[in-house]
N, C-alpha and C positions, 0 to 999 in steps of 0.2 A: 343300523349296527349289525343286523344279520348278515348283510353283504360283507361288511368288514371282517366279521368273524370267519365267514367262509373263505375269504381271501387270505387269512393267516396261514392256512395249510400246515398246521402243527400235526405231524404224523401220529404222535402219541395220543392225541385227543380227537383225531379225525372222526372215528366211528361214533364217539360220544357226542361230538358237536353236531354231526349230521343227524343223529337220532333226536337230539334235543331240538334242533331247528325244525325238523320235520314235524315234531310234536307241536311246536308253537304254531307252525303254519296250518296244521290240520285243525287246531283249536282256536284259530284267530278270532272268530266271531264270539266265542265264549269268553275269551280273554278281554275283548273290548267291552262286552256286557258286564263283566265283573268289575271293570274300572268305572263304567258309566253309571251303573245302578247301585243304590245303597242297600237293597235287600238281598237276602240269600235264602237258600233252603237248609241252612245249618240246623235249625230247630228240628225239622223233619228228619234230617240225617242222623241227628243225635238220638231220636226216638227209635229209628230203625236199627241203629247200632246197639242200643240197649236191648231191644227185642231179640236180635241175633245172638247176643251174648247169653241171654237167658236160655234161648233154644239150644245153644251149644252146650251149656252146663247140663241141661236136662236131656240130652241126646239119648234116645232109646227108652225113655221112661214114659209110660202111659200115653196120654192123648192130648189133643188140642184143648179139651176141657180143663185139664190140669194146668196147662200153660196159661190159659186165659185167667184162671183163678189166681195163679201166682202173680201175674202182671197186675191184676186189679189190687191184690193184697199189697204188693210193693208200692203202688201208687198211693194207696190209702196211708201207708206208713210214712211215705215221703211227705205227703201233704200235712200229716199230723205232727211232723217234726221228729219222729222217732228214728229216722235214718239220717 
């Protein structure tokens, strides 16, 4: 279908189509693995995202020690059902 899309030659969409197709071709192996395997790194990405958001909120405040304590406190609250 990639060949068919390239052959359409729709001038308004040409740059978008070429960019999209190049992205697909560059990530071909990753796309196949995502289809083939049932597992993902979504859980790890979620934790990294949460950490980055906390860091963003705390930007310019104190130290790594405070960040560490805040994350530990939030996890304790989450596990106890308070959050």
